[in-house]
N, C-alpha and C positions, 0 to 999 in steps of 0.2 A: 504493499500499499504506500502510495506516495505521500510524503508529509507535506503539510501546507508550506507555502513559500516563506511565511513569517518565521518558520522554525528551522530554516536552512542556514542559520548563522551561528557561529560558536565563538565565545570569548576564550582566548588562549594566552598563555604566557609567551611573550616575545623575548627570547634570550639574546637577540642581536639588536640591541638598541643603539642607534646612531646618535651622535652628538646633536645633529640637526633635529631629529625627532624629539629628543629630550628637551631641547631648547624651545621648540614649537609648543610642546605640551605644557611646559612650565609657563611660557608666555601667555598661553591661552587661559590657564587657570588663574594666573596672577591678574589678568585683565578682569576675570570674573570677580576676584577679590576686590579690585578697585571699584567695580560697580556696586558690590555689596556694601563697601565702606561708604560710598557716596549715598546709598539709599539710607544708611544709618544716619548720616548727617542730615538728610532731608527729613527723616522721621524726628530728629532732634530740633527741627525748625531752623536749620541753617542753610545757606547757599554753599554747596560743595566746593565750588571754585574759590569762593572767598575764604572758606575754611582752610582749604589746602594751601592757599597763598599765605594765610596767616601762620599756619603750621610751619611752612618752609621759612618764612621770615623769622619766626621765633627760634628756629633751629640754626639758621645760617645767615640771617639778615644783617648782622653786625659782627664785629670781631669778638665782642663779649658773648654774643649768642653762640658763636662757633666754638669758642673755648669752653663754654658750659656744656655744649654737646660732647666735646671730647672728654670732659670730666665725667659726664654721665656714662660714656661708653667704656671708660677704663676698667671698672670692675667686671663689666660684661665680657670684655676681651679675655680676662683671666678665667672666668668661669666657663666661657664658651670653649676656650682651649682645653680646659680640664675635661669637659664632657666629650669634646672631639677626640682627644687622645684615647679615652676609655672606649668610646663607641667604635673607633677604628679597629680595636682589638676584640669587638663583641663583648666587652665587659660593661655591664649595664650599671654604671655608677650614677645612681639617682641621688647621691648624698653630697653633691657639691655645696648645697645650702649649709649643711652641718659642718663641712670642711672650711667654709668661709668663716663661720663662727669660731671654730677651733683655731684657725690661723690668727684671727683677731685676739682671741683670749691669750694665746701663747705669746704673741707679739707684745701685748700689754704686760703679761706676767714677766717676761724676760727683761723688758726695759724699765719696769716699774722702780727698781732700785738704783737706776743709773742717772737720776735727775741731777742736773748740774754739770754733767760731763759733756765733752765736745760732741757735736753731731757726727764727727768722724767715728766716734765710738758707738753712739746710740743708734744711728741709722742702720748700720750692718746688723746690729743685734735685733732690731725691730723686724727687718726683712728675714733674717735667719729664723727668728722665733715663729714668724708666720709660716714659713716653709716647713719647719719641723712640725708645728701643730697640725697643719692641714695634711701633711704626709703621714703622720702617725695616726690620725683619726681615720683616714682612708685605709691605711695599712691594717687597722683593726678589722675592718670589714673584709680585707683580703685574707687575714688569718682565719676569720670565722668561716669563710668559704672553703679554704684549702684544708683546714684542720677538722672542721666540724660539718662541712657541706651545707652551710647556711646560705641560701640564695642571696646574692648581693643586692638584688632589688629590695628584698625585705629588710636586710640588715642595714643598708644605707638609709632607707626611709626612716627606720626606727631610730637610728643614730642621729638623724636630723632633729628629732624631737628631744632627745636626751640632752644634747649640747645646748639647746635653747633654754632648757630648764636649769642646766648648770650655770649659764650666764645669769639668768634671773636670780638664782640663789646668791651669786656673788654680788649682785648689784642691788638687790632689794634688802636694804639694811644689813648687807653683808660686808665683808672686808674691803671690797672695792667701791662701796657706795660713796657718793659725794657727801662730804660733811655738811649737814644742814640742808641738804637738797630734798626735793620732793619727787624726783623722777628716778627711774631705774637707769642710772648712768654714773660714770666715774667723774672725778674732777678733770679739769683740763690737763692734757698731757704736758710734759716738759717741752718747752720750745725747742730744745736740742734734738728731740726725737721726731719733730714734725717734718714731713717731706717738703723740700723747698719748692717754692713756686718758680716755674721756669719762664713765665711771661708776666712781667710786672703789670699790676692793675687787674689781673684776672685770678681765678682760682686753679688754673691749669698747673698741676704739680708734677713732680718727678715720676709719679706712678704711670703717666701715660707713655713716656718713652720706655719705661720698664716693661709695659704691656707689649709694646711693639718688639722689644728685644725677646720677650717670652714667645711671641709668635714666630720670630726668626728661629729661636731655639727649637721650637716644636717642629717647624718645617724641616730644619736640617737633621734633627733627631729621627724623625719618621722616615725621611727620604734617604739618609746617608749613613746610618749607623747600624750595628748589629741588632740593637734593641729595636730600632725602627723596622728592620726586616722582620723581626719576630712579632711586632705589633701588626704589621700588614699581613704576615702569614697567619696569625691567630684569627684575624678578621675574615680571611678568605678560606683557609682550610687548616684548622687546628690539628686535625688528625695527621695530615701530611707533615706538619711541623714536628709533631711528636715522633713520627717514624724516623725523622732525621736526628733525633736525640734531644730535642728541646723539652724542657720541663714545663708542662702546662701550669703547674702551681706557681713556679717561679715567675713565669710571664705574668700571671694574673696579679700576683702581689706587686711586682714592679710597676705594672700599668696603674694599679690603684694608688701606689705611692706617688708616682709622677702626677697623676690626675689631682690628688689631694694637695700636693705641693703648689700647683698652679692656683687651685681654688683658695688656698690659704693666703696667697698674696693679695687676692681681691679684698679680703677682710682687712689686712693691714693697710693697704693703700687708701681704703675708704676711711678708716679710722684716723690715720696719721696724715692723710692728705686733704681731707674735706672737713671732717667734724671735730678733729682735735680732742676727742673724748670717745670712750667706748660705751655704746648703748645699743640695745638690741634692735630698735627700730631703724638705726642708721645702716645696718648691714643685712636686713631681712629682704628676701626675694631675689637676690642676685643669683643664687645657685640654681633656682628653678628657671629663671629667665635664660641663664646660660645654656640650659639644655635646648631651648628654642633657638638660640643664637647658633649653637653648634650645628643643628639640623639645617637651618637656613644657609649656613656657611658651607654646606656640603661636607662637613667633617674635615675641612682643609684649613690650615692656619690662616692664610690671608683671606679666605672666604669668611672665616669667623670674624676677623677684624672688620671687614666690610659690613657684615650683618650686625655687629655690635655698634658700629657707627650709625647705621640705619635706625636701630632701636634707641640709641641715645638721642638721635634727632627727633624721633617720635615723642619720647618722653619730655624732652626739653622744649619742643615747640608746642606741646599741648597746652601749656599755661597761657601763652600768647594767643593761641587759637580760642581759648575760653574767654579771654578778655575782649577779643575783637568780635566774636560771633555768639558768645553765650553758650557754646557747646561744652558740656562738662568734660574736664580734662581726663576723667576716669574712662571716658569712651575710647581713649587710645588703646586701652588694654583689650577691648573688644576687637579693634583693628588688628592688634598683634595676633589674636587667636584666629581671625579670619585669614590673615596672610599665611600663618603656619599651616592651617588645614588645607588651604588652596595649594600651597607648595607641595604638601604631602600627596594630595590628590593628583596633581600634575606629574609628580615623580612616578606614582603608581600607574597612571594611565599610559605613560611612556613605555612601561614594561608589559603592556597588554596589547593585543590586537584582535580584531574581529575578522574571522575567516569564514568564508562560505564553504559549507560541506556538501556532500552529495545528497541526492534525493532520498536515498534509503537511510533512515535514521534508526 
């Protein structure tokens, strides 16, 4: 019996995806995302063109706006790189958020007793503390996986909550709480430990060039080192890598440590470059947003930098957009979600094809 014509098509996996096809699918879905964002602006009672112009001006319209965008992007570069390194190896580190907190806590703890010393002494201690804290906290999840077979998604998510409560314990009438203060925060850090401003009259600090150096480090590590070969091998075919003598447990722990190290730097640069004090609200959310940045950046170092700058521009320009059009700045997070989902849909569609099959089904 001949099947109806409507049933003579089949969706199949396309294993030979060309760059042109991928670009066309992504462009089409991102165009859909732009239309959806425009409809959201219309629903909010704003002119989409005017809102977009205000968003762009708020992000890049002046030198001050541009430097603020770079400041906003700095922690996202670190957390995006952290997620990208792990995901390239198929290590699902969802704990960059907790590792940001761990890096900030250790940076503050290591430098707390160095007040009055030269920045030459204090700044390396701050950065080293951040890297050690983030790496150790991520390494804990690595040990749980390799020694006790605890899934890293579960362990890293749970560790996120634990470290937030640890910081709250330290700041809520704890040993680090500000004397006479009413908020969960420390007193101002010592001026010698503050990251220096690299552009006078702005808030752009040393953390931004450090983030670019971190991107270069990740790029070279993944592309040109034995560890990078193992990261790429684990992401494509871990079994083949094990046949060659590589240890899956060692690779897993090393990837987690490297990922946590990068995330920890995000906490330190935000505390010592922007807020000059440790408080939970100042560093919350960067780890989760970093996952989105890593995906939009294609899990590549410079793609992460570009995606972080884009997200930094969205967040920084949202305030000016609200002033000019009345659109709530919180709507920008809906834009981020739409863009991410559209990107993922475009990536998935590029790997599928519709093929006509024979009459006999």
